[in-house]
KEKE-728865 format. One line per 8 residues: number of its first residue (from 0); for each residue x, y, z of C-alpha. Coordinates in nm, 3 decimals. Last residue first. Example, Ala and Ser with C-alpha at 12.3 -4.5 7.8 and 13.67 -1.06 7.14 Angstrom:
! residues 2
1 = 1.367 -0.106 0.714 | 1.230 -0.450 0.780 $
***
This chain:
! residues 647
646 = 2.401 -2.823 -4.584 | 2.262 -2.680 -4.910 | 2.081 -2.955 -5.087 | 2.208 -3.078 -5.431 | 1.945 -3.008 -5.699 | 2.161 -2.786 -5.921 | 2.408 -3.040 -6.063 | 2.157 -3.322 -6.078 $
638 = 1.919 -3.103 -6.273 | 2.190 -3.002 -6.519 | 2.288 -3.363 -6.572 | 1.930 -3.474 -6.629 | 1.870 -3.197 -6.886 | 2.190 -3.276 -7.074 | 2.105 -3.647 -7.082 | 1.765 -3.564 -7.226 $
630 = 1.929 -3.365 -7.508 | 2.179 -3.640 -7.572 | 1.899 -3.882 -7.617 | 1.712 -3.655 -7.859 | 2.000 -3.542 -8.079 | 2.062 -3.884 -8.237 | 1.841 -4.134 -8.070 | 1.619 -4.197 -8.373 $
622 = 1.918 -4.269 -8.581 | 2.054 -4.494 -8.319 | 1.727 -4.679 -8.305 | 1.725 -4.713 -8.689 | 2.079 -4.835 -8.690 | 1.986 -5.091 -8.434 | 1.693 -5.204 -8.648 | 1.919 -5.220 -8.953 $
614 = 2.159 -5.438 -8.771 | 1.883 -5.660 -8.644 | 1.764 -5.728 -8.998 | 2.098 -5.860 -9.108 | 2.224 -5.700 -9.428 | 2.583 -5.671 -9.330 | 2.790 -5.570 -9.627 | 3.128 -5.732 -9.606 $
606 = 3.366 -5.595 -9.857 | 3.640 -5.826 -9.983 | 3.911 -5.645 -10.161 | 3.933 -5.791 -10.503 | 4.078 -5.481 -10.651 | 3.790 -5.450 -10.895 | 3.515 -5.468 -10.652 | 3.170 -5.440 -10.814 $
598 = 3.095 -5.181 -10.693 | 3.368 -4.938 -10.629 | 3.645 -4.904 -10.384 | 3.805 -4.575 -10.291 | 3.553 -4.489 -10.021 | 3.609 -4.808 -9.840 | 3.337 -4.880 -9.598 | 3.363 -5.107 -9.308 $
590 = 3.034 -5.020 -9.137 | 3.041 -5.050 -8.764 | 2.708 -5.032 -8.605 | 2.672 -4.719 -8.389 | 2.788 -4.754 -8.037 | 2.563 -4.838 -7.745 | 2.634 -4.601 -7.447 | 2.393 -4.336 -7.571 $
582 = 2.134 -4.600 -7.654 | 2.162 -4.750 -7.308 | 2.134 -4.410 -7.144 | 1.827 -4.328 -7.352 | 1.674 -4.672 -7.302 | 1.673 -4.618 -6.925 | 1.301 -4.569 -6.903 | 1.028 -4.321 -6.827 $
574 = 1.165 -3.999 -6.979 | 1.261 -4.141 -7.321 | 0.915 -4.130 -7.479 | 0.878 -3.770 -7.378 | 1.125 -3.653 -7.643 | 0.884 -3.694 -7.941 | 0.632 -3.469 -7.772 | 0.853 -3.170 -7.792 $
566 = 1.009 -3.037 -7.478 | 0.865 -2.745 -7.281 | 0.999 -2.887 -6.957 | 1.341 -2.763 -7.040 | 1.238 -2.400 -6.992 | 1.023 -2.487 -6.695 | 1.300 -2.700 -6.550 | 1.545 -2.418 -6.612 $
558 = 1.312 -2.169 -6.445 | 1.271 -2.404 -6.156 | 1.644 -2.464 -6.143 | 1.705 -2.090 -6.136 | 1.433 -2.042 -5.872 | 1.576 -2.326 -5.664 | 1.922 -2.181 -5.710 | 1.795 -1.845 -5.582 $
550 = 1.622 -2.010 -5.287 | 1.945 -2.181 -5.196 | 2.146 -1.868 -5.237 | 2.038 -1.730 -4.900 | 2.364 -1.790 -4.728 | 2.400 -2.013 -4.425 | 2.609 -2.289 -4.579 | 2.836 -2.057 -4.776 $
542 = 3.171 -2.235 -4.821 | 3.028 -2.582 -4.881 | 2.772 -2.446 -5.123 | 3.038 -2.263 -5.321 | 3.247 -2.578 -5.359 | 2.940 -2.775 -5.468 | 2.858 -2.511 -5.730 | 3.215 -2.515 -5.866 $
534 = 3.212 -2.896 -5.893 | 2.878 -2.889 -6.075 | 2.995 -2.623 -6.320 | 3.307 -2.826 -6.402 | 3.097 -3.139 -6.450 | 2.863 -2.946 -6.680 | 3.156 -2.832 -6.895 | 3.287 -3.188 -6.922 $
526 = 2.939 -3.306 -7.019 | 2.924 -3.037 -7.289 | 3.260 -3.139 -7.430 | 3.155 -3.506 -7.436 | 2.828 -3.415 -7.604 | 3.019 -3.217 -7.871 | 3.249 -3.513 -7.943 | 2.957 -3.756 -7.950 $
518 = 2.774 -3.530 -8.196 | 3.070 -3.507 -8.426 | 3.118 -3.883 -8.417 | 2.753 -3.943 -8.495 | 2.756 -3.696 -8.784 | 3.057 -3.875 -8.936 | 2.895 -4.213 -8.899 | 2.576 -4.091 -9.063 $
510 = 2.775 -3.936 -9.347 | 2.961 -4.259 -9.408 | 2.642 -4.464 -9.403 | 2.488 -4.233 -9.662 | 2.792 -4.250 -9.891 | 2.790 -4.624 -9.869 | 2.424 -4.640 -9.955 | 2.471 -4.398 -10.245 $
502 = 2.748 -4.624 -10.385 | 2.500 -4.909 -10.402 | 2.336 -4.727 -10.696 | 2.625 -4.818 -10.915 | 2.495 -5.172 -10.940 | 2.689 -5.439 -10.788 | 2.936 -5.649 -10.976 | 2.921 -6.008 -10.887 $
494 = 3.231 -6.194 -10.836 | 3.252 -6.550 -10.956 | 3.560 -6.718 -10.837 | 3.673 -6.435 -10.624 | 3.346 -6.431 -10.429 | 3.490 -6.590 -10.129 | 3.262 -6.609 -9.835 | 3.396 -6.449 -9.522 $
486 = 3.082 -6.246 -9.441 | 2.855 -6.544 -9.433 | 2.550 -6.406 -9.261 | 2.378 -6.219 -9.539 | 2.427 -6.496 -9.802 | 2.326 -6.796 -9.601 | 1.956 -6.728 -9.623 | 1.922 -6.772 -9.993 $
478 = 2.022 -7.130 -9.996 | 1.823 -7.305 -10.272 | 1.885 -7.019 -10.506 | 2.250 -7.081 -10.493 | 2.245 -7.358 -10.762 | 2.103 -7.120 -11.025 | 2.413 -6.912 -11.024 | 2.405 -6.661 -11.313 $
470 = 2.034 -6.598 -11.353 | 1.938 -6.657 -10.995 | 2.223 -6.441 -10.883 | 2.110 -6.158 -11.105 | 1.760 -6.175 -10.955 | 1.898 -6.199 -10.613 | 2.113 -5.897 -10.676 | 1.816 -5.708 -10.815 $
462 = 1.619 -5.794 -10.508 | 1.904 -5.697 -10.287 | 1.945 -5.373 -10.478 | 1.574 -5.300 -10.442 | 1.598 -5.368 -10.075 | 1.903 -5.152 -10.048 | 1.721 -4.872 -10.237 | 1.432 -4.904 -9.993 $
454 = 1.678 -4.912 -9.712 | 1.846 -4.602 -9.849 | 1.510 -4.427 -9.882 | 1.433 -4.516 -9.523 | 1.775 -4.403 -9.422 | 1.716 -4.074 -9.607 | 1.391 -4.034 -9.417 | 1.565 -4.119 -9.095 $
446 = 1.841 -3.880 -9.184 | 1.588 -3.606 -9.245 | 1.421 -3.685 -8.915 | 1.759 -3.701 -8.746 | 1.845 -3.363 -8.901 | 1.522 -3.226 -8.749 | 1.611 -3.383 -8.420 | 1.962 -3.247 -8.447 $
438 = 1.821 -2.898 -8.502 | 1.593 -2.939 -8.205 | 1.881 -3.069 -7.999 | 2.095 -2.777 -8.112 | 1.817 -2.540 -8.004 | 1.797 -2.719 -7.673 | 2.171 -2.716 -7.649 | 2.174 -2.343 -7.722 $
430 = 1.911 -2.287 -7.458 | 2.110 -2.500 -7.216 | 2.425 -2.307 -7.303 | 2.240 -1.979 -7.247 | 2.103 -2.112 -6.920 | 2.449 -2.228 -6.822 | 2.589 -1.886 -6.914 | 2.313 -1.721 -6.707 $
422 = 2.392 -1.959 -6.429 | 2.756 -1.878 -6.462 | 2.677 -1.505 -6.442 | 2.449 -1.569 -6.148 | 2.726 -1.772 -5.991 | 2.975 -1.495 -6.057 | 2.737 -1.236 -5.905 | 2.664 -1.466 -5.616 $
414 = 3.034 -1.525 -5.575 | 3.091 -1.151 -5.571 | 2.799 -1.094 -5.333 | 2.913 -1.382 -5.118 | 3.268 -1.257 -5.120 | 3.143 -0.911 -5.019 | 2.921 -1.070 -4.758 | 3.212 -1.280 -4.640 $
406 = 3.426 -0.970 -4.615 | 3.146 -0.794 -4.429 | 3.091 -1.105 -4.221 | 3.461 -1.119 -4.141 | 3.456 -0.749 -4.055 | 3.151 -0.801 -3.838 | 3.310 -1.108 -3.679 | 3.621 -0.907 -3.611 $
398 = 3.409 -0.627 -3.467 | 3.209 -0.881 -3.266 | 3.530 -1.033 -3.140 | 3.655 -0.688 -3.046 | 3.319 -0.606 -2.888 | 3.320 -0.940 -2.707 | 3.666 -0.862 -2.577 | 3.556 -0.513 -2.479 $
390 = 3.244 -0.662 -2.325 | 3.453 -0.912 -2.133 | 3.685 -0.639 -2.020 | 3.387 -0.423 -1.926 | 3.228 -0.721 -1.752 | 3.546 -0.772 -1.558 | 3.553 -0.404 -1.473 | 3.183 -0.413 -1.385 $
382 = 3.242 -0.715 -1.162 | 3.528 -0.533 -0.994 | 3.318 -0.218 -0.965 | 3.024 -0.424 -0.836 | 3.250 -0.582 -0.578 | 3.383 -0.240 -0.484 | 3.028 -0.105 -0.483 | 2.923 -0.386 -0.253 $
374 = 3.216 -0.318 -0.027 | 3.135 0.053 -0.034 | 2.766 -0.020 0.023 | 2.854 -0.242 0.316 | 3.076 0.033 0.448 | 2.807 0.291 0.377 | 2.549 0.071 0.550 | 2.779 0.030 0.847 $
366 = 2.841 0.404 0.850 | 2.469 0.473 0.811 | 2.398 0.237 1.098 | 2.665 0.408 1.302 | 2.526 0.749 1.202 | 2.173 0.630 1.283 | 2.293 0.512 1.620 | 2.478 0.837 1.672 $
358 = 2.172 1.033 1.561 | 1.955 0.827 1.796 | 2.204 0.877 2.073 | 2.213 1.246 1.990 | 1.834 1.258 1.985 | 1.814 1.062 2.305 | 2.063 1.300 2.458 | 1.874 1.598 2.318 $
350 = 1.552 1.456 2.457 | 1.728 1.388 2.783 | 1.872 1.737 2.776 | 1.531 1.882 2.690 | 1.369 1.669 2.955 | 1.633 1.783 3.199 | 1.586 2.142 3.092 | 1.210 2.096 3.123 $
342 = 1.264 1.933 3.459 | 1.497 2.213 3.561 | 1.245 2.466 3.436 | 0.972 2.283 3.622 | 1.192 2.269 3.929 | 1.275 2.634 3.891 | 0.905 2.711 3.851 | 0.821 2.491 4.144 $
334 = 1.096 2.647 4.346 | 0.972 2.988 4.246 | 0.613 2.889 4.317 | 0.719 2.730 4.641 | 0.902 3.048 4.733 | 0.602 3.250 4.626 | 0.376 3.020 4.817 | 0.600 3.041 5.119 $
326 = 0.610 3.414 5.085 | 0.233 3.418 5.057 | 0.204 3.168 5.334 | 0.422 3.384 5.554 | 0.230 3.693 5.454 | -0.098 3.512 5.515 | 0.027 3.383 5.845 | 0.152 3.724 5.940 $
318 = -0.181 3.873 5.840 | -0.367 3.599 6.026 | -0.144 3.647 6.326 | -0.214 4.016 6.320 | -0.585 3.946 6.271 | -0.579 3.702 6.560 | -0.392 3.945 6.775 | -0.639 4.218 6.688 $
310 = -0.927 3.986 6.757 | -0.785 3.897 7.097 | -0.711 4.260 7.176 | -1.067 4.351 7.095 | -1.161 4.504 6.766 | -1.308 4.848 6.777 | -1.679 4.840 6.723 | -1.876 4.810 6.402 $
302 = -1.811 4.441 6.355 | -1.926 4.374 6.710 | -2.258 4.546 6.651 | -2.336 4.317 6.358 | -2.202 4.018 6.549 | -2.437 4.097 6.837 | -2.725 4.147 6.595 | -2.654 3.811 6.429 $
294 = -2.654 3.636 6.769 | -2.968 3.808 6.898 | -3.162 3.747 6.577 | -3.056 3.385 6.563 | -3.164 3.330 6.924 | -3.498 3.508 6.865 | -3.571 3.299 6.561 | -3.497 2.983 6.758 $
286 = -3.726 3.095 7.042 | -4.001 3.175 6.795 | -3.957 2.835 6.635 | -3.981 2.669 6.973 | -4.317 2.838 7.031 | -4.459 2.675 6.726 | -4.612 2.760 6.385 | -4.505 3.118 6.380 $
278 = -4.717 3.433 6.402 | -4.640 3.781 6.282 | -4.614 4.134 6.412 | -4.442 4.431 6.250 | -4.463 4.759 6.443 | -4.537 5.052 6.216 | -4.288 5.337 6.203 | -4.342 5.645 6.413 $
270 = -4.117 5.510 6.682 | -3.828 5.482 6.441 | -3.600 5.218 6.584 | -3.833 4.955 6.448 | -4.020 4.713 6.676 | -4.035 4.354 6.557 | -4.296 4.141 6.734 | -4.328 3.761 6.730 $
262 = -4.651 3.588 6.828 | -4.646 3.214 6.890 | -4.601 3.236 7.272 | -4.521 3.601 7.330 | -4.224 3.709 7.128 | -3.982 4.001 7.135 | -3.754 4.193 6.902 | -3.650 4.553 6.986 $
254 = -3.507 4.867 6.829 | -3.448 4.752 6.476 | -3.307 5.005 6.224 | -2.936 4.917 6.270 | -3.012 4.552 6.240 | -3.169 4.606 5.901 | -3.539 4.532 5.865 | -3.642 4.419 5.512 $
246 = -3.972 4.394 5.328 | -4.092 4.206 5.022 | -3.765 4.017 5.002 | -3.624 3.923 4.657 | -3.467 3.579 4.631 | -3.686 3.349 4.836 | -3.995 3.381 4.623 | -4.279 3.131 4.645 $
238 = -4.386 3.186 5.008 | -4.337 3.559 4.989 | -4.038 3.695 5.167 | -3.988 3.910 5.480 | -3.630 3.999 5.567 | -3.451 4.042 5.900 | -3.104 4.196 5.921 | -2.759 4.212 5.765 $
230 = -2.599 3.892 5.898 | -2.900 3.681 5.805 | -3.254 3.607 5.925 | -3.531 3.524 5.679 | -3.901 3.519 5.752 | -4.121 3.346 5.499 | -4.482 3.431 5.435 | -4.820 3.267 5.363 $
222 = -4.880 3.050 5.663 | -5.253 3.085 5.734 | -5.474 3.056 6.051 | -5.290 3.255 6.315 | -5.259 3.577 6.120 | -4.966 3.752 5.951 | -4.809 3.417 5.890 | -4.464 3.268 5.934 $
214 = -4.246 2.999 5.777 | -3.881 3.023 5.880 | -3.579 3.076 5.653 | -3.216 3.105 5.768 | -3.016 3.322 5.526 | -2.638 3.285 5.500 | -2.632 3.290 5.113 | -2.982 3.292 4.961 $
206 = -2.927 3.594 4.735 | -2.579 3.488 4.615 | -2.302 3.744 4.666 | -2.151 3.543 4.949 | -2.096 3.251 4.711 | -1.848 3.431 4.488 | -1.636 3.543 4.783 | -1.669 3.196 4.934 $
198 = -1.523 3.022 4.626 | -1.244 3.278 4.603 | -1.164 3.202 4.969 | -1.158 2.830 4.896 | -0.921 2.884 4.599 | -0.699 3.107 4.812 | -0.687 2.847 5.089 | -0.586 2.576 4.838 $
190 = -0.320 2.777 4.661 | -0.367 2.938 4.319 | -0.079 2.881 4.074 | -0.296 2.752 3.789 | -0.655 2.867 3.812 | -0.695 2.885 3.431 | -0.682 2.504 3.389 | -0.984 2.472 3.620 $
182 = -1.197 2.691 3.398 | -1.148 2.458 3.096 | -1.159 2.159 3.330 | -1.512 2.253 3.440 | -1.634 2.270 3.080 | -1.465 1.941 2.984 | -1.601 1.769 3.295 | -1.949 1.885 3.208 $
174 = -1.908 1.743 2.854 | -1.768 1.411 2.984 | -2.059 1.381 3.230 | -2.300 1.411 2.941 | -2.509 1.717 2.878 | -2.886 1.752 2.876 | -2.895 2.083 3.057 | -3.165 2.147 3.319 $
166 = -3.132 1.803 3.478 | -2.762 1.852 3.554 | -2.833 2.203 3.681 | -3.104 2.078 3.917 | -2.878 1.797 4.032 | -2.639 2.052 4.169 | -2.283 2.043 4.032 | -1.951 1.928 4.184 $
158 = -2.002 1.577 4.315 | -1.671 1.402 4.250 | -1.648 1.039 4.131 | -1.612 1.113 3.756 | -1.374 1.402 3.809 | -1.063 1.209 3.691 | -1.249 1.098 3.376 | -1.015 1.254 3.121 $
150 = -0.655 1.248 3.248 | -0.538 1.469 3.530 | -0.178 1.351 3.551 | -0.039 1.435 3.207 | -0.280 1.725 3.167 | -0.158 1.878 3.493 | -0.398 2.125 3.654 | -0.270 2.288 3.969 $
142 = -0.404 2.163 4.303 | -0.636 1.865 4.327 | -0.881 1.963 4.605 | -0.871 2.343 4.614 | -0.842 2.359 4.234 | -1.138 2.122 4.200 | -1.345 2.342 4.431 | -1.240 2.649 4.232 $
134 = -1.357 2.478 3.909 | -1.686 2.380 4.076 | -1.746 2.743 4.173 | -1.701 2.844 3.808 | -1.936 2.568 3.688 | -2.192 2.661 3.959 | -2.174 3.028 3.858 | -2.264 2.943 3.498 $
126 = -2.551 2.720 3.612 | -2.699 2.992 3.836 | -2.688 2.938 4.212 | -2.969 2.885 4.463 | -2.863 2.809 4.818 | -3.038 2.515 4.985 | -2.989 2.337 4.653 | -2.817 2.036 4.819 $
118 = -2.509 2.112 4.601 | -2.519 2.477 4.705 | -2.566 2.392 5.074 | -2.280 2.140 5.057 | -2.047 2.399 4.903 | -2.149 2.652 5.171 | -2.064 2.401 5.446 | -1.733 2.291 5.293 $
110 = -1.618 2.647 5.232 | -1.727 2.762 5.580 | -1.527 2.479 5.737 | -1.224 2.556 5.520 | -1.235 2.929 5.590 | -1.255 2.866 5.963 | -0.969 2.618 5.941 | -0.762 2.879 5.755 $
102 = -0.813 3.129 6.033 | -0.909 3.491 5.977 | -1.257 3.484 5.837 | -1.379 3.841 5.894 | -1.212 4.041 5.616 | -1.227 3.797 5.322 | -1.563 3.661 5.430 | -1.740 3.994 5.419 $
94 = -2.079 3.995 5.594 | -1.990 3.698 5.809 | -2.232 3.409 5.854 | -2.379 3.284 6.183 | -2.455 2.927 6.289 | -2.169 2.758 6.106 | -2.196 2.388 6.179 | -2.086 2.124 6.430 $
86 = -2.363 1.868 6.407 | -2.453 1.692 6.734 | -2.520 1.324 6.795 | -2.579 1.176 7.144 | -2.399 0.846 7.178 | -2.614 0.681 7.290 | -2.958 0.813 7.225 | -3.216 1.026 7.402 $
78 = -3.231 1.316 7.158 | -3.181 1.656 7.320 | -3.432 1.870 7.509 | -3.184 2.048 7.733 | -3.099 1.944 8.084 | -2.846 1.691 7.963 | -2.629 1.953 7.798 | -2.633 2.185 8.092 $
70 = -2.741 2.540 8.014 | -2.539 2.849 7.925 | -2.428 2.742 7.576 | -2.765 2.646 7.438 | -2.749 2.372 7.172 | -2.899 2.488 6.842 | -3.227 2.348 6.717 | -3.333 2.197 6.384 $
62 = -3.701 2.108 6.408 | -3.834 1.770 6.298 | -3.923 1.656 6.650 | -3.572 1.730 6.774 | -3.280 1.779 6.539 | -2.939 1.880 6.671 | -2.705 2.170 6.607 | -2.384 2.260 6.786 $
54 = -2.262 2.613 6.711 | -2.029 2.813 6.495 | -1.954 3.174 6.401 | -1.852 3.286 6.748 | -1.581 3.017 6.772 | -1.316 3.194 6.571 | -1.041 3.014 6.760 | -1.065 2.669 6.599 $
46 = -0.797 2.411 6.656 | -1.044 2.135 6.572 | -1.004 1.955 6.903 | -1.001 2.288 7.086 | -1.322 2.387 6.913 | -1.484 2.053 7.006 | -1.390 2.090 7.369 | -1.510 2.451 7.371 $
38 = -1.851 2.339 7.242 | -1.878 2.066 7.506 | -1.802 2.310 7.787 | -2.029 2.578 7.635 | -2.325 2.340 7.634 | -2.291 2.280 7.999 | -2.113 1.994 8.158 | -2.259 1.843 8.474 $
30 = -2.287 1.489 8.342 | -1.934 1.484 8.226 | -1.864 1.450 7.859 | -1.685 1.170 7.674 | -1.610 1.269 7.317 | -1.654 1.119 6.971 | -1.548 1.281 6.643 | -1.678 1.266 6.285 $
22 = -1.527 1.428 5.975 | -1.585 1.637 5.661 | -1.876 1.868 5.742 | -1.846 1.809 6.113 | -2.030 1.543 6.311 | -1.973 1.540 6.687 | -2.063 1.217 6.866 | -2.123 1.252 7.240 $
14 = -2.076 0.987 7.505 | -2.188 1.028 7.867 | -1.984 1.074 8.178 | -2.009 1.016 8.552 | -1.744 1.173 8.765 | -1.460 0.969 8.923 | -1.460 1.021 9.306 | -1.631 0.695 9.388 $
6 = -1.389 0.496 9.180 | -1.092 0.653 9.348 | -1.232 0.559 9.693 | -1.276 0.200 9.583 | -0.919 0.196 9.462 | -0.804 0.292 9.808 | -0.647 0.620 9.906 $
***
């Protein structure tokens, strides 16, 4: 056969697009195919055996119409488009989904269609029921809830609630998701087909489930009623209430349904009952109502008859499939449980391993720290031992120092006591010297007065001697000044006998000389005593440099200065110059007196009587210095002895 012959024998086809609830399919149909041929092709493609629930729907002039199975596809009033679109939908609804829906694909298609009708508000559902249905839908789609996997926001792109419910409650998407997730977490362990079946079992109890509504009127002019056709019968509703029918005709109570143009008649089985007549908007609507009534009535009668062999096989297969799935689900649940337990055990072991590793790491770190601490403690122990030795040594040295200081303190106290005693003795000596100086001053005053008297007597004697000389030696009158200075003159040739009163002058000079020698001897003894005290004080100061005796000596010296400072006015004349020292160092004038001789000299021993004016002035100064100069010298020596700084 030629290629041209093959081309002639190939039938003509047209394209058809089938739209299911969750998918789209395209087929090539022959021109002579009837509606049943196309429907069977779609059912085979879907693997659907429960075909009596479904049909192919298309929209023509705003009216949804079902494709007739016994007529050719192209002979029906279908849209003229390429490809021709048909919707594969459930045309009839079962009374009890759990008993009548045998195949899983049938359940799935019904689930998707009912879910879409609820979301599109074709079936009214309360907000609480919508949340529960949404939780079953999520369980069917995502499986068991896992908080680690299903994080907040995983339902953001899913349409689960009608817009009416979202508008009715002013809740955020996060709040709705929280409510749905709360129910969703309770469906753990439910398989997908079970979740869809639970969804349908809840939905079949809704008032608008499986009802097809058509507007009708009791007369030709007004449309004031709704006619609803479902699996249980025909219901008449008011235009504003689709939930509670005003009147219902069950399939078992209907004898006949017929239409004539726009008029539709329902004849009850009871002949005495009133025949219900109503009018529809178009003839096509009456035809559609009649088709739905016939199909639902057939299914109603079919449910009440004995199942055919095909249905029995399908139910047996469905039971076997359910049992197999149940066992499979149980096995999967067991495996899942075992796997979860194994995972938990693994996680526990891993956690324990991590914990042990962490404990081992911490133990190693603690060991290292303990070793470091031990080394540090050893070093600290060594340092502490050295410090202890050093402290012991320091303690011993401190104890020795304390003992030395105690001994030194005892010595210092004893020396202080001795020094105070010596100071008291020095003060007593100074007081005695001051008293002695006062006594000497008084004696000096007496001696001065006596000296004055002696001078006056000397002057008188000189005058008398001159007078006698003038009488006996007139030639010597011319040279009166040579007599006092010429001590070697020879008076043997003409000695002059002095008056007996000159003996008083000699006696006075002798007493003055004796007093001077006694005073010099006492001053020398006192100076020696002061030197001894000064040497002892210096020795004590060198031994105790840090003692507090300095203030005591200052107080003693201050008291001594105050005591010495109260000197008579006649002593202050010697404080500004060095005349006191000079006078102390200058000896008294030497008088060569012979106590055995008399005046005039009988033994011819020459006596030189110095009568020079300067000699008498010196004697006067010495007389004035007796007692007073020595007293000042004592004060200066004591001050020098006690004013040395402590170093």
